C-alpha positions in Angstrom: -0.1 0.1 0.0 1.2 3.2 -0.9 2.0 5.7 2.2 3.2 9.0 3.1 3.7 11.3 6.0 1.0 13.8 6.7 1.7 17.2 8.5 -0.6 19.7 10.1 0.8 22.9 11.8 -1.5 25.0 13.6 0.6 28.7 13.7 -1.1 31.0 16.3 0.0 33.7 18.6 2.1 32.6 21.8 -0.4 30.5 24.1 -0.1 30.3 27.8 2.3 27.6 28.8 -0.3 25.4 30.7 -2.4 25.3 27.5 0.1 23.4 25.4 0.5 19.8 26.7 -3.6 19.3 27.2 -3.9 20.7 23.5 -1.3 18.1 22.3 -3.0 15.1 24.0 -6.3 16.0 22.6 -4.7 16.7 19.2 -3.1 13.1 19.1 -6.4 11.5 20.3 -8.8 13.5 17.7 -6.3 12.3 15.2 -6.3 8.8 16.2 -10.4 8.5 16.3 -10.7 10.4 13.1 -8.6 8.4 11.1 -9.5 5.0 12.1 -13.3 6.2 11.7 -12.5 7.1 8.2 -10.5 3.6 7.3 -7.1 5.5 7.0 -4.4 3.0 8.5 -1.4 4.8 9.4 2.0 4.2 11.4 2.8 6.2 14.6 1.3 9.6 15.1 3.4 12.3 16.9 2.2 15.7 18.4 4.6 18.4 18.9 4.2 22.3 19.8 5.8 25.3 21.0 3.9 28.3 22.0 3.5 29.6 18.2 2.3 26.3 17.0 0.8 22.8 17.4 1.8 19.9 15.1 0.4 16.6 14.2 2.6 14.6 12.3 1.3 11.0 11.0 4.0 8.6 9.8 3.2 6.1 6.7 -0.7 7.1 6.4 -2.3 5.4 3.7 -3.0 7.1 0.4 -6.2 5.6 0.0 -9.2 4.8 2.5 -9.7 0.8 2.8 -13.0 -0.2 1.1 -16.0 -0.6 3.0 -18.2 -3.5 2.6 -21.6 -3.8 3.7 -24.4 -6.4 4.1 -27.7 -5.2 4.5 -30.2 -7.9 5.6 -33.6 -8.3 3.2 -36.8 -10.2 3.2 -36.7 -13.9 3.7 -35.9 -16.1 0.8 -39.3 -17.8 0.8 -40.6 -13.9 0.6 -38.2 -13.0 -2.2 -38.8 -15.8 -4.9 -41.8 -17.2 -5.5 -41.7 -21.4 -6.3 -40.4 -20.8 -9.8 -37.4 -19.1 -8.4 -38.6 -15.7 -10.0 -37.7 -12.4 -7.8 -41.3 -10.8 -6.1 -42.0 -7.4 -5.5 -40.5 -7.5 -2.3 -37.1 -8.8 -3.9 -37.2 -6.1 -6.2 -38.1 -3.3 -4.1 -35.5 -4.4 -1.5 -32.7 -4.3 -4.4 -33.7 -0.9 -5.7 -33.6 0.7 -2.4 -30.2 -0.8 -2.0 -28.9 0.5 -5.0 -28.2 -2.9 -6.5 -29.5 -5.3 -9.3 -31.5 -8.1 -8.2 -29.3 -10.6 -9.4 -26.8 -9.3 -7.2 -28.7 -10.5 -3.8 -27.1 -13.1 -2.1 -28.6 -15.9 0.3 -27.6 -16.5 3.8 -28.4 -18.5 6.5 -29.5 -16.9 10.1 -30.6 -19.8 12.2 -33.0 -22.2 10.7 -34.3 -19.4 8.1 -32.6 -18.5 4.6 -32.4 -14.3 3.9 -31.5 -12.3 1.1 -28.5 -9.8 1.5 -27.7 -6.9 -0.2 -23.7 -6.8 -0.4 -22.3 -3.4 -1.1 -18.6 -2.3 -1.6 -17.9 1.2 -0.9 -14.4 2.3 -2.7 -12.0 4.0 -0.4 -11.4 7.5 -1.6 -8.1 9.1 -1.8 -6.5 10.5 1.5 -5.8 13.9 0.3 -9.7 14.2 -0.4 -10.3 12.6 2.9 -7.9 14.9 4.8 -9.4 18.0 3.4 -12.4 17.2 5.4 -10.7 16.1 8.7 -8.4 19.0 9.3 -10.9 21.5 10.2 -12.7 18.8 12.6 -9.2 18.2 14.1 -8.9 21.9 14.5 -12.4 22.8 15.8 -12.3 19.8 18.3 -9.4 21.4 20.5 -10.8 22.9 23.5 -8.9 25.2 26.1 -9.6 26.6 29.1 -10.2 30.2 28.1 -10.6 30.3 24.4 -10.7 33.5 22.4 -12.4 35.1 19.4 -10.7 37.6 17.2 -11.8 39.9 14.5 -15.2 39.2 13.2 -14.9 35.5 13.4 -17.4 33.3 15.0 -13.9 30.9 15.5 -13.0 30.2 19.0 -9.0 29.3 19.7 -6.6 29.6 22.5 -5.1 32.5 20.6 -5.6 34.0 17.0 -4.6 31.2 14.4 -2.1 33.1 12.0 -1.1 30.3 9.3 -2.1 27.0 8.5 0.1 23.8 6.9 -0.9 20.9 5.7 0.9 18.3 3.7 0.6 14.9 2.7 3.7 14.3 1.3 4.4 16.9 -1.0 0.9 17.8 -1.7 -1.0 20.4 -0.1 -3.9 19.3 1.7 -6.4 22.4 0.7 -8.8 23.5 3.2 -9.9 26.8 5.0 -10.6 27.7 8.8 -10.9 31.0 10.3 -10.4 33.1 7.3 -7.2 31.1 6.2 -6.2 28.6 3.4 -3.5 26.0 4.1 -0.4 25.7 2.2 3.3 24.9 2.9 4.2 28.2 4.4 5.2 28.3 7.8 7.1 30.6 10.1 10.0 29.9 12.4 11.5 31.9 15.6 9.7 35.3 16.2 13.2 37.0 16.3 15.8 34.8 15.1 14.1 33.8 11.7 13.1 36.0 9.0 10.1 35.8 6.8 8.2 32.8 5.7 9.4 29.1 5.5 8.6 27.0 2.6 8.2 23.2 3.6 8.9 21.2 0.2 7.6 17.7 1.9 6.1 16.5 4.8 9.2 14.7 5.9 11.3 18.0 5.6 9.2 19.6 8.3 11.6 19.3 11.3 14.4 20.2 9.1 12.9 23.0 8.0 12.0 24.3 11.7 15.8 23.9 12.7 16.8 26.1 10.0 14.0 28.5 11.5 15.6 28.4 14.8 12.7 26.4 16.3 13.1 23.2 18.4 9.3 21.9 17.8 9.8 18.9 20.0 9.0 19.6 23.6 10.9 16.4 24.8 14.0 17.3 23.1 13.5 21.5 24.2 13.0 20.0 27.7 16.4 17.9 27.7 18.3 20.6 26.2 16.9 23.1 29.2 17.8 20.6 31.6 21.2 19.6 30.7 22.1 23.7 30.2 20.6 24.4 33.8 22.9 21.4 35.6 25.9 22.6 33.6 25.5 26.2 34.4 24.5 25.2 37.8 28.0 22.9 38.2 30.0 26.2 36.7 28.5 28.5 39.3 29.8 25.7 42.1 26.3 24.4 43.1 23.3 22.4 41.8 19.7 22.7 40.8 17.1 20.8 42.8 15.0 18.8 39.8 11.9 20.9 39.6 9.2 19.2 37.3 6.5 21.6 37.3 8.7 24.3 36.6 11.0 22.4 34.0 7.6 21.6 32.2 6.4 25.5 32.2 9.8 27.0 30.6 9.8 24.6 28.0 6.4 25.6 26.7 7.4 29.0 27.1 10.1 28.9 24.6 11.0 27.8 20.9 14.6 28.0 21.1 16.1 27.9 24.7 19.4 28.9 25.9 19.8 28.9 30.1 21.6 31.5 31.3 23.0 32.2 34.8 22.8 35.6 36.7 23.3 36.8 40.0 22.1 38.7 43.0 23.6 40.4 45.9 24.7 38.4 48.7 23.0 40.4 51.2 19.9 39.2 50.3 20.6 35.9 51.5 20.0 37.1 55.1 16.4 36.7 54.4 14.7 33.1 55.0 15.2 31.0 51.7 11.5 30.5 50.7 11.3 34.6 50.6 14.0 34.4 47.7 12.4 31.1 46.2 9.4 32.2 45.7 10.0 35.4 43.5 12.4 33.4 41.5 10.5 30.5 40.8 7.0 31.5 40.8 7.2 35.1 39.5 10.2 34.9 37.4 10.3 31.3 36.4 14.1 31.0 37.7 15.8 28.1 39.0 17.5 28.7 42.3 20.7 27.5 42.8 22.1 25.7 45.8 25.3 24.2 47.5 26.0 20.8 48.2 24.1 21.3 51.5 21.0 22.8 50.2 22.1 26.3 51.0 21.2 28.8 48.5 23.6 30.6 46.6 23.4 34.2 45.1 23.0 32.7 41.7 19.8 31.9 39.4 19.3 30.3 35.9 16.9 31.6 33.9 15.6 30.7 30.5 15.6 33.0 27.6 13.9 32.1 24.4 17.0 33.0 21.4 20.5 32.6 21.1 23.7 34.2 22.6 23.1 37.5 20.8 22.7 40.5 23.4 23.0 37.5 26.1 24.9 39.9 28.4 21.9 42.3 27.8 19.1 39.5 28.7 21.1 38.6 31.7 21.4 42.1 33.3 17.7 43.1 32.7 16.8 39.6 34.5 19.0 40.7 37.1 17.6 43.8 37.4 13.8 42.4 37.6 15.1 40.3 40.3 16.7 42.7 42.4 13.8 44.8 42.6 11.8 42.1 43.6 14.2 40.9 46.4 14.4 44.5 47.3 10.5 44.6 47.9 10.6 41.5 50.1 14.0 42.6 52.2 11.7 45.8 52.7 8.5 43.8 53.7 10.6 41.7 55.8 11.8 44.6 57.6 8.5 46.2 58.2 6.7 43.4 59.2 9.6 42.5 61.8 8.4 45.8 63.4 5.3 44.3 64.9 5.2 41.1 66.8 3.0 38.6 65.0 0.8 38.1 68.2 -0.5 41.8 67.9 -1.4 41.0 64.4 -4.1 38.9 65.3 -6.9 41.7 66.1 -6.5 42.8 62.5 -7.8 39.3 61.2 -11.5 40.6 62.6 -11.2 43.2 59.6 -10.6 40.2 57.1 -13.4 38.0 55.7 -12.9 34.6 55.4 -16.3 33.6 53.9 -19.0 35.9 53.7 -21.7 33.4 55.6 -18.9 32.0 57.9 -17.5 35.3 59.3 -14.1 36.7 59.5 -10.7 35.1 59.7 -10.6 36.0 63.5 -13.7 33.8 63.9 -11.8 31.0 62.3 -9.1 31.4 64.5 -11.4 31.1 67.8 -13.0 28.1 66.2 -9.7 26.5 65.7 -8.5 27.0 69.3 -11.6 25.1 70.2 -11.3 22.2 67.9 -7.7 22.0 68.9 -8.7 21.7 72.6 -11.0 18.9 71.5 -8.1 17.1 69.4 -5.5 17.4 72.1 -8.1 15.7 74.9 -8.7 13.0 72.4 -4.7 12.4 71.5 -4.3 12.6 75.4 -1.9 15.4 74.6 0.5 16.6 77.8 0.0 19.9 79.2 2.9 21.4 77.2 2.1 20.2 74.0 -1.6 21.4 74.9 -0.1 25.0 75.4 1.8 24.8 72.2 -0.9 23.8 69.8 -3.5 26.2 71.2 -0.8 29.0 70.9 -0.2 28.0 67.4 -4.1 27.9 66.7 -4.0 31.8 68.0 -1.3 32.8 65.6 -1.9 30.4 62.7 -3.5 33.1 60.5 -1.7 36.1 61.7 0.9 36.0 59.1 -2.1 36.8 56.4 -2.1 40.4 57.4 1.4 41.1 56.8 3.3 43.0 54.1 5.0 39.8 52.7 2.1 37.3 52.4 -0.1 40.0 50.8 2.7 40.7 47.9 3.5 36.9 47.6 0.2 34.9 48.9 2.2 31.6 48.4 4.2 32.0 51.6 1.3 32.1 54.0 2.3 29.7 56.9 6.1 30.0 56.0 6.1 33.7 56.9 3.8 32.8 60.0 6.6 30.3 61.2 9.5 32.9 60.4 7.7 35.7 61.9 6.8 33.2 65.0 10.3 32.5 65.4 11.4 36.2 65.1 9.0 37.2 67.8 10.6 34.9 70.4 7.5 32.0 69.9 8.3 28.8 71.0 10.2 26.8 68.0 7.1 24.1 68.3 4.8 26.8 68.0 6.3 28.5 64.8 6.9 24.9 63.5 2.9 24.1 63.8 2.0 27.5 62.1 4.0 26.2 59.2 2.7 22.7 59.3 -1.3 23.4 59.5 -1.2 24.2 55.8 0.2 20.9 55.0 -0.1 19.3 52.7 -1.0 21.6 50.1 -0.9 19.6 47.1 -0.8 15.9 45.9 2.5 14.2 47.4 3.2 17.6 49.4 4.9 16.7 53.0 2.9 16.0 55.9 2.8 17.6 59.2 5.1 15.8 61.6 4.9 17.5 65.0 1.8 16.7 67.4 0.9 20.2 67.6 1.2 20.7 63.8 -1.2 17.4 63.1 -3.6 18.5 65.6 -4.0 22.2 63.9 -3.9 21.0 60.6 -6.6 18.5 61.1 -8.8 21.5 63.1 -8.3 24.0 60.1 -9.2 21.5 57.8 -12.1 20.2 59.2 -13.5 23.7 60.2 -13.3 24.4 56.4 -15.2 21.1 55.2 -18.0 21.8 58.3 -18.5 25.1 57.4 -18.7 24.8 53.6 -20.7 21.9 53.5 -23.1 23.4 56.3 -23.8 26.3 54.1 -24.2 24.4 50.9 -21.3 24.6 49.4 -19.9 21.4 48.0 -17.6 20.5 45.3 -19.4 19.6 41.9 -17.8 18.2 39.1 -14.5 20.3 38.4 -15.3 23.0 40.5 -13.8 23.3 44.1 -13.0 26.7 44.6 -12.3 26.0 48.5 -10.2 23.0 47.5 -12.5 20.9 49.7 -11.4 17.7 48.2 -8.0 18.5 49.0 -8.6 19.2 52.6 -10.6 15.8 52.9 -7.7 14.0 51.5 -5.3 16.0 53.9 -7.1 14.7 56.7 -7.0 11.4 55.4 -3.0 11.1 54.7 -2.5 12.7 58.1 -4.6 10.3 59.8 -3.1 6.9 58.0 0.5 8.2 58.0 0.3 9.1 61.3 -1.7 6.0 62.5 -3.8 8.4 64.2 -6.9 7.2 65.9 -10.1 9.6 66.3 -13.4 9.6 65.5 -14.1 10.9 61.9 -17.7 11.5 63.1 -16.8 12.9 66.5 -14.6 15.5 64.9 -17.3 16.7 62.3 -20.0 17.2 65.4 -17.3 19.0 67.4 -16.3 21.4 64.4 -20.1 21.8 63.6 -20.5 22.8 67.5 -18.1 25.5 67.0 -20.1 27.0 64.2 -23.6 26.5 66.3 -24.7 29.9 67.3 -22.4 31.9 65.7 -23.6 31.8 62.0 -26.6 30.8 60.3 -26.1 27.3 58.8 -28.2 26.0 56.3 -28.0 22.0 57.1 -28.4 20.2 60.3 -25.8 18.4 62.2 -26.8 15.0 60.8 -27.2 16.2 57.5 -23.5 17.7 57.3 -22.1 14.5 59.1 -24.1 12.2 56.3 -22.9 14.5 53.4 -19.2 14.6 54.8 -19.0 10.9 55.5 -20.1 10.3 52.0 -17.5 12.9 50.7 -14.8 11.2 53.1 -15.7 7.5 51.8 -15.1 8.9 48.1 -11.2 10.0 49.2 -10.8 6.8 50.8 -11.7 4.7 47.9 -9.2 6.7 45.7 -6.6 6.5 48.5 -6.9 2.4 49.2 -7.2 1.8 45.4 -3.8 3.7 44.8 -2.2 1.9 47.6 -3.0 -1.0 45.7 -6.1 -2.8 47.3 -8.9 -4.7 45.2 -12.2 -2.6 44.5 -14.2 -5.3 46.5 -11.8 -5.5 49.5 -12.4 -1.3 49.7 -16.0 -1.9 49.3 -16.4 -4.6 52.2 -14.1 -2.6 54.5 -16.1 1.1 54.2 -19.6 -0.7 54.0 -18.2 -2.1 57.8 -17.3 1.3 58.9 -14.7 3.8 58.5 -15.3 6.1 61.7 -11.6 5.3 62.4 -9.7 6.1 59.4 -6.6 4.4 60.6 -8.3 1.3 61.9 -10.1 1.0 58.5 -6.9 1.0 56.4 -5.5 -1.8 59.0 -9.0 -3.6 58.5 -8.4 -3.4 54.8 -4.8 -4.7 54.8 -6.0 -7.5 56.8 -8.6 -8.4 54.6 -6.5 -8.1 51.4 -3.7 -10.3 52.9 -6.2 -12.8 54.5 -7.7 -13.4 51.1 -4.3 -15.3 50.1 -4.3 -17.7 53.3 -6.3 -21.2 53.3 -8.6 -20.0 55.9 -10.1 -17.3 53.5 -12.5 -19.7 52.0 -13.6 -21.0 55.3 -14.6 -17.6 56.6 -16.4 -16.7 53.4 -18.2 -20.0 53.0 -19.7 -19.6 56.6 -20.5 -15.8 56.7 -22.0 -16.5 53.4 -24.3 -19.1 54.2 -25.2 -17.5 57.4 -25.9 -13.9 55.7 -27.8 -15.4 52.4 -30.6 -16.7 55.1 -30.5 -14.4 57.6 -30.3 -10.9 55.7 -33.9 -9.9 56.3 -34.0 -11.0 59.9 -33.4 -8.1 62.3 -32.4 -9.5 65.6 -29.1 -11.7 66.9 -30.7 -12.3 70.4 -30.4 -16.1 70.5 -32.6 -17.9 73.3 -30.9 -20.7 74.8 -33.9 -22.6 75.9 -35.4 -22.8 72.6 -32.2 -24.1 70.8 -33.5 -28.1 70.6 -31.3 -29.8 68.1 -27.5 -30.7 69.2 -26.2 -28.8 66.0 -27.6 -25.7 66.9 -26.6 -26.2 70.6 -23.1 -27.0 69.4 -23.3 -23.8 67.1 -24.4 -21.5 69.5 -21.6 -22.5 71.9 -19.2 -21.9 69.3 -20.2 -18.5 68.4 -20.3 -17.6 72.0 -16.6 -18.5 72.5 -15.5 -17.1 68.7 -17.3 -13.7 69.4 -14.8 -13.6 72.8 -11.9 -14.3 70.8 -13.1 -12.1 68.0 -13.8 -8.9 70.5 -10.2 -9.5 72.0 -8.8 -9.2 68.8 -10.5 -6.2 67.5 -9.7 -4.5 70.7 -6.0 -5.3 70.0 -6.4 -4.2 66.4 -5.5 -7.6 65.6 -7.8 -8.0 62.6 -6.3 -10.8 60.8 -6.5 -12.7 64.1 -10.1 -12.0 64.1 -10.5 -13.2 61.1 -8.7 -16.5 61.7 -10.8 -17.0 64.9 -14.2 -16.6 62.6 -12.8 -19.3 60.6 -13.3 -21.8 63.2 -17.1 -21.3 62.8 -17.0 -23.2 59.2 -17.4 -26.4 60.4 -20.3 -25.7 62.7 -22.1 -23.7 60.4 -21.8 -26.8 57.5 -23.1 -29.3 60.4 -26.1 -26.9 61.4 -27.2 -26.7 57.8 -26.8 -30.3 57.1 -28.8 -31.2 60.2 -31.2 -28.4 60.9 -34.2 -27.0 59.0 -34.2 -23.3 59.4 -37.4 -22.3 58.1 -39.9 -24.5 60.2 -43.4 -23.8 61.1 -42.7 -23.0 64.7 -42.3 -19.3 64.3 -40.3 -19.2 67.9 -38.0 -22.0 66.6 -37.6 -20.3 63.5 -36.9 -17.1 64.9 -34.3 -18.1 67.2 -32.5 -20.0 64.7 -32.6 -17.1 62.0 -31.2 -14.9 65.4 -28.1 -17.6 65.4 -27.4 -17.2 61.9 -27.6 -13.5 62.2 -25.1 -13.2 64.8 -22.5 -15.4 62.6 -23.5 -13.5 59.5 -22.6 -9.8 62.0 -19.6 -10.9 63.2 -17.4 -10.3 60.6 -18.9 -6.6 60.5 -15.9 -5.6 63.1 -13.9 -6.0 59.9 -15.5 -5.8 56.7 -19.0 -6.6 55.1 -17.8 -9.8 53.4 -21.0 -9.8 51.5 -19.1 -7.2 49.1 -16.3 -9.3 48.3 -16.0 -11.2 45.2 -14.9 -15.1 45.5 -11.5 -16.1 43.8 -11.6 -18.4 41.4 -12.3 -21.9 42.4 -14.2 -21.0 45.4 -17.3 -22.9 45.9 -19.7 -20.8 47.9 -23.1 -22.0 49.2 -26.3 -20.1 48.6 
C-alpha cells in the first residue's frame, strides 16, 4: 500500500504554557479517532508544539481509504422469490432501495431461516480528499480553558490562528479555517528567523524548523534546558534541585531555549530561603542554585528564548527585575518584623474568610476550640496542649503581613518565620507552618503533634463550614479546595496512625459554628454528606495503595469512622484473602448471611435451641465472639478473621442437620438470630457480602 507522511501545523499567537500539553494530548486523541473512523491506516502519530504552533505528524499514512463492505439484510428467501425462483416485488423493491441489481442479492442462513442480503462495496477515497475534510474537524475539536475570538470570526481558539500548514507528502491538503487557507508556508522563531519558510515535503518539516531556529519537539527542548541548567549550576559551584513543574512550564514558554546564569547581591541571603525562592520560581520562572548542603547561593538560572546574541543584556535585564523583587521582599521583611506576630491577630477581625461564615478571626476562635478537643482525644500533655493552642491563635496572623499580601504562596512559611523572630516557641512556629500541609498531592505532611492537630482542625473547620452552608464540590469546581482538605485529613491520620472518630471531629467542628453563624444544614445532614465525601476519598487512596476494589468496598461498608482502623482492616482482609482460611470464613459468612439477611435480631434464647447441631453452633459462636472481641480491641484484624474461620465446621453441620424455616415461629426466629449472629460477627472487620469470591471458591447460596 502506498503511504506518505502527513503534517498539520496550526500557527498562532503565543499561547499560555499550561495550555500546550493538554492541547497536544487532545490533538493526538482526535487524530487517532478520526483516522480510524475514516478507514485510513497509519503508522506512528506524533504531536509536538511550541508557544506558537501545534503540530500533528502522522507517519506512513495510507494513500487511499480501506474499502467498506456492507451487508444489508433483506426479506426471507421464501418471501423474496416465488416457487419458480423468480424475484417477487419484495425482492425487487429491496434491491432497488439498496442500489443493487436483484441478480446481485445473495442468500445467507440466519438460524433456520434463509434471507437475502444486499452486499455493497464502497471504494475508498484518496487520502488527500479525506484529509481535506478532517483537518477543520481536528482544529475545531480542540478545547481550551479560556478560548478567544478575534476579528469578526465566530471561531474560538486558545489564541488567534495566523497560518495553517497541511501536507500529505509533497501535496498540499487544501482547506479553509478561521479565514485562512492552508498551504506549505510556515514561520520560524519570531526574532531569529526572517520571513516565511517553505516546506517542500512533510518529511522535511523538522529540518526546515531547525533552520528557522525552532525546536518543535517539547521533549527535546526539555532535555536541552535541563542539561544547560545543570551545566551552568555546576559552573557556578552549585546544583539545581529537580523541579518538574517549573521545567515543564519553561519548556512550554520557549521555541529555542538558551539558559543563562545570573546573580544577585549576597546581602539578600540574610532573608529566609523561601522569601528568595518564591519570587525566583513563582514570579520569574528562575531555577534557584544551591550548594551541596542545600543552602542558597546568590545565583539563579533563567531560560531565554533565543541565541547568545545580546545575552549579557538579557542577563542584566533579568538581574534588574529580580533585584527589584528581592528589594521589595527585604523591605516587607523589615517592616513586618517591626510588629510582633501576636499583635497582628486583632487585625484578622477585619478580614472576611467566607461571607456566610465570618472573618478569619472567627475561624481562629474555632480553631482554638477544635484544637483543644483534639488535644484531649490524643491525650496530649500539658506542654504540647499549650503549644497547639498558641499556634492556633497565631496560625492566620501572617495573612495581614506585607510579605504574604505580596506573595500569598508564603502563608504559613512567613507565619513560622515571624513567630520565631517574635520569640515564640519553635514548636509553635513549626505548627503554624505545618497546619497548611499538605498543600498539594504528594506534598509533605505535618509530623509534629501540634502541627498535626492544628492541620486537622483547620481542614475540618473549612469542610464543615462549607458543607453546612451548602458549598460542595461539583464536577471540576472546587473553589475552596475541599477535596484537597479531606484528602489531607485522610493522609495525616493514615501516615501518623492517628486514632480518632471522624464523626466525632465533624460534630465538634459543627458545634464551633453553632450559634455564631446561620447554617443551612442540620448537624446530622452535614455528617451524612461529609461521611459520603470522605468515603470517596478513601476509595481513591486505598485503590492507589494497591487494594482490590471489592476489599475496599467491603471494609468501608463496615464503617470507617476510625480512618486508621479502616486502613488496617483493609490490609488485613487483603492479606487474609491469600490464606487457606479465607474460603472457610467467606463460606460460613455467606451461608449464614444469605438466609438471615432480612432478619433483624441477633438475640438467641438458649432454651429454644433443640437440636444438638444448633446447640453446638451457639456454644462455638459465643467462644468465637469473645475471641474476636479481644482481637478487635487489640486491632489484630487478621486474628479476628482467623477466629471466624473456626465457625465453618459448625455452620456446615448446622445446615446439614437443621431445617431453619420450620413452621414453629419461635424456633424459626431463634435459628435466624443464631445465623444473624454468625453473619454480623464479621462486620467488625468488613462486610464480607461485598467480596467477590476468588476463582475456584465454592460458595453456598
